[in-house]
C-alpha positions as CSV (number, residue, x, y, z in Angstrom):
1,M,-29.0,-50.2,61.4
2,T,-30.4,-50.8,58.0
3,T,-33.4,-52.6,59.5
4,M,-34.0,-49.7,61.9
5,K,-33.8,-47.1,59.1
6,Q,-36.0,-49.1,56.8
7,A,-38.7,-49.6,59.5
8,W,-39.0,-45.9,60.3
9,N,-39.0,-45.0,56.6
10,E,-41.9,-47.3,56.1
11,R,-43.7,-45.8,59.2
12,A,-43.1,-42.3,57.9
13,E,-44.4,-43.1,54.5
14,E,-47.5,-44.8,55.9
15,N,-48.4,-41.9,58.4
16,A,-45.7,-40.0,60.2
17,M,-48.0,-38.3,62.7
18,K,-49.5,-41.6,63.7
19,Y,-46.2,-43.1,64.6
20,I,-44.8,-40.0,66.2
21,L,-47.7,-39.0,68.4
22,E,-50.4,-41.6,67.8
23,T,-52.7,-39.0,66.2
24,T,-53.8,-38.1,62.7
25,N,-55.2,-34.7,63.7
26,Q,-52.8,-32.1,62.1
27,V,-53.9,-29.3,64.4
28,A,-53.4,-31.3,67.6
29,F,-50.1,-32.6,66.3
30,W,-48.6,-29.2,65.6
31,D,-50.2,-27.5,68.6
32,S,-48.5,-30.0,70.8
33,G,-45.2,-29.2,69.2
34,K,-45.6,-25.5,69.9
35,A,-46.4,-26.3,73.5
36,A,-43.3,-28.5,73.8
37,A,-41.1,-25.8,72.2
38,K,-42.5,-23.3,74.7
39,E,-41.6,-25.6,77.6
40,L,-38.0,-26.0,76.4
41,A,-37.6,-22.3,75.8
42,E,-38.9,-21.5,79.3
43,L,-36.7,-24.1,80.9
44,F,-33.4,-23.2,79.1
45,G,-33.9,-20.0,77.1
46,N,-32.4,-18.8,73.8
47,V,-29.7,-21.5,73.4
48,T,-28.7,-24.1,70.8
49,Y,-30.7,-27.3,70.8
50,C,-30.5,-30.7,69.1
51,E,-33.5,-33.0,69.0
52,I,-32.7,-36.7,68.6
53,G,-35.5,-38.4,66.7
54,C,-37.1,-35.1,65.4
55,G,-39.5,-36.9,63.1
56,I,-41.1,-34.4,60.7
57,G,-40.2,-31.4,62.9
58,R,-43.1,-31.3,65.4
59,I,-41.0,-29.6,68.1
60,V,-37.9,-28.2,66.3
61,V,-39.8,-26.1,63.7
62,P,-41.6,-23.9,66.3
63,L,-38.5,-24.1,68.6
64,A,-36.3,-22.4,65.9
65,D,-38.2,-19.2,66.5
66,K,-37.2,-19.3,70.2
67,A,-33.6,-20.5,70.0
68,T,-30.2,-19.5,68.9
69,K,-30.0,-22.6,66.6
70,V,-31.8,-25.9,66.4
71,Y,-30.6,-29.2,64.9
72,G,-33.2,-31.9,64.0
73,Y,-31.7,-35.3,63.8
74,D,-33.5,-38.5,62.7
75,I,-32.5,-41.9,61.3
76,S,-35.4,-41.8,58.8
77,S,-34.7,-40.1,55.4
78,A,-38.5,-40.1,54.8
79,M,-39.1,-38.2,58.1
80,I,-36.4,-35.7,57.2
81,N,-37.8,-35.2,53.7
82,Q,-41.2,-34.4,55.1
83,A,-39.7,-32.2,57.8
84,R,-38.1,-30.0,55.1
85,M,-41.5,-29.2,53.8
86,F,-42.5,-27.7,57.2
87,G,-39.2,-26.1,58.2
88,T,-36.8,-24.8,55.5
89,P,-33.1,-25.1,56.6
90,T,-31.8,-21.7,57.6
91,G,-29.1,-20.3,59.8
92,K,-31.2,-21.3,62.8
93,L,-32.5,-24.7,61.6
94,Q,-30.6,-27.6,60.3
95,W,-31.7,-31.1,59.5
96,I,-29.4,-34.1,60.0
97,E,-30.1,-37.6,58.7
98,G,-28.4,-40.2,60.8
99,Y,-27.6,-43.9,60.7
100,G,-28.6,-45.0,64.2
101,D,-25.3,-44.7,66.1
102,G,-25.2,-40.9,66.2
103,E,-21.8,-40.4,64.5
104,E,-23.1,-37.2,63.1
105,L,-23.8,-35.8,66.5
106,A,-20.2,-36.4,67.7
107,K,-19.2,-33.6,65.2
108,L,-21.5,-31.0,66.8
109,Q,-19.6,-28.7,69.2
110,D,-22.1,-25.9,69.7
111,V,-25.1,-27.6,71.3
112,D,-26.3,-26.6,74.8
113,I,-29.3,-28.9,75.1
114,F,-29.6,-32.4,73.5
115,Y,-33.1,-33.8,74.0
116,E,-35.4,-36.6,72.9
117,R,-39.1,-37.2,73.2
118,L,-40.3,-40.8,73.1
119,C,-37.4,-41.9,70.9
120,F,-34.8,-43.7,73.1
121,Q,-37.4,-46.2,74.3
122,H,-37.7,-47.6,70.7
123,I,-33.9,-47.8,70.0
124,P,-32.4,-51.3,70.3
125,T,-30.0,-51.2,73.3
126,E,-26.8,-51.8,71.4
127,Y,-27.5,-48.7,69.3
128,L,-28.7,-46.7,72.2
129,I,-25.3,-47.2,73.9
130,K,-23.4,-46.2,70.7
131,L,-25.7,-43.2,70.4
132,L,-25.0,-42.0,73.9
133,K,-21.3,-42.3,73.3
134,N,-21.5,-40.1,70.3
135,I,-23.8,-37.6,72.0
136,R,-21.2,-37.3,74.8
137,L,-18.5,-36.6,72.2
138,G,-20.7,-33.8,70.8
139,M,-21.4,-32.3,74.2
140,R,-19.4,-29.4,75.6
141,T,-18.7,-29.4,79.3
142,N,-21.9,-28.5,81.0
143,S,-24.1,-29.3,78.0
144,L,-27.2,-31.1,79.0
145,L,-29.1,-34.2,77.7
146,L,-32.8,-34.7,78.4
147,F,-34.2,-38.1,77.9
148,K,-36.8,-40.5,79.2
149,L,-36.8,-44.3,79.5
150,N,-39.3,-46.7,81.0
151,I,-38.4,-48.0,84.4
152,V,-39.3,-51.7,84.7
153,S,-38.4,-54.8,86.7
154,E,-36.5,-57.7,85.2
155,D,-39.7,-59.6,85.1
156,D,-41.4,-57.1,82.8
157,G,-41.9,-58.3,79.2
158,R,-40.5,-55.0,78.0
159,Y,-37.2,-55.5,79.8
160,W,-34.5,-54.8,77.3
161,K,-32.6,-58.1,77.8
162,K,-35.7,-60.0,76.7
163,L,-36.3,-58.0,73.5
164,E,-34.8,-58.8,70.1
165,N,-32.4,-56.0,69.0
166,T,-34.2,-55.9,65.6
167,N,-37.4,-54.7,67.3
168,T,-37.8,-51.0,66.7
169,W,-41.3,-50.5,67.9
170,T,-41.9,-52.3,71.3
171,S,-41.1,-49.8,74.1
172,R,-38.0,-51.0,75.9
173,G,-37.8,-50.9,79.7
174,Y,-34.7,-50.6,81.9
175,T,-34.0,-50.9,85.6
176,E,-32.5,-47.9,87.4
177,E,-29.3,-49.9,87.8
178,D,-29.1,-50.5,84.0
179,I,-29.6,-46.8,83.3
180,N,-27.0,-45.6,85.8
181,N,-24.4,-48.1,84.4
182,I,-25.0,-47.1,80.8
183,L,-24.6,-43.4,81.7
184,L,-21.4,-44.0,83.7
185,E,-19.9,-46.0,80.9
186,N,-20.4,-43.1,78.6
187,G,-19.0,-40.4,80.9
188,L,-22.4,-39.0,81.8
189,K,-24.2,-38.6,85.1
190,Q,-27.7,-37.8,86.2
191,L,-28.3,-34.4,87.7
192,L,-32.0,-34.7,88.5
193,K,-35.3,-35.9,87.3
194,L,-37.7,-33.3,86.1
195,S,-41.0,-34.0,87.7
196,S,-43.7,-31.5,87.2
197,P,-47.4,-31.8,86.3
198,D,-47.1,-28.4,84.7
199,L,-44.7,-29.7,82.0
200,T,-46.8,-31.6,79.5
201,E,-43.9,-33.0,77.3
202,F,-40.8,-33.0,79.6
203,G,-42.3,-33.3,83.0
204,Q,-40.8,-36.8,83.7
205,H,-37.5,-36.5,81.9
206,R,-34.0,-37.0,83.3
207,M,-31.5,-34.2,83.1
208,I,-28.0,-35.5,82.3
209,I,-24.7,-33.7,82.2
210,R,-21.3,-34.5,80.7
211,Y,-18.4,-34.7,83.0
212,G,-14.7,-35.2,82.6
213,E,-12.9,-35.2,79.3
């Protein structure tokens, strides 16, 4: 976990926007966040959201104007420190620095929508499994989780079983069977895949629901 936190702190200090969205254009960066916030609000309305891997607040800052409450969670203290410059914590916006396994998320009991954007694919699998367990603990019945992972074959070089767990940059890939097994182990099940060319940021995400107790 220390290695993962340190790696993302270094990336944030070098150029946060570059590592979040592969751009150094501030206007394009923040405009894309406004568009993503608009998509979420149109999909789910004025509810409570939590972004996992919020970076410097690209999405959560504009989303706070459209939501009941928004939590921005990130493992990087450097990302969170920069995020505070763009979005001051208020009754509608709260920043949470995590440590990779999502223990802080397990304490949240008011979130309707957990979501991530290009975050899960960079998390070493052992930590992703722990993170999902803690997200589940923080989910109320019928809360939703939106996430996206690369679907690959076992022969693909990005296949998670072939990647070192210290690697926090190479985009991991999973088979459909892997994903379903990981979800079931954590008391989660897939409702549907969002697939819409009209949704720029969330058009290919999976919608996941908690079930059972």
